[in-house]
C-alpha positions, 0 to 999 in steps of 0.5 A: 624744121627750119630753113633759111632762104636767100633773096634778091631783096637783100635779105636772108629769111628763116622759115618754120616749115611745119607752121609755114611761117616766117620766123626772122629776117636778116637784113644787113646785105646791100645787094641780092643774096645768092646763097645760104649754108648751115654750119655742120653743128646747126648753130650758124648760117653763112650768107653770100651776097653779090656785094662781095660780102659773106656774113656769119649769123647766129641761128638762135639770135639772128645776130651777125657774128662775122663779116667779110667783104671782098675787094672791089675788083673781085666778083659777087659771091654766088655760093657759100659752103662750110667744111665738114668740121665747121671751121671754114667757109668757102665762098665762090665769086663771079670772077672765078675766085674762091675765098676761104674764111677761117671761122674757128675764132667764132666757135671758140668765143661762143663755146 
């Protein structure tokens, strides 16, 4: 079993729960990371950061597949969540807005 954790040190970490070990650190964000969410098929993880960015990562490789950075006037991202089909990621920002990202082209490219 694995889990991802969001961190105030600007990273996302993958942990092996059974062994109690850190497997991988993802470090492309520029501010604290507030939220991570697995895709329904378990192949991707979305991360949301206070720098207004949402990143989509490949779980197997740790590769950054897609990034979105919001407008400067928008607030930081506090929560990310996938829809049940794994086609969209919703991100809620500190200014009360919700951003909806279409990630279908990632799945089509990698399928």
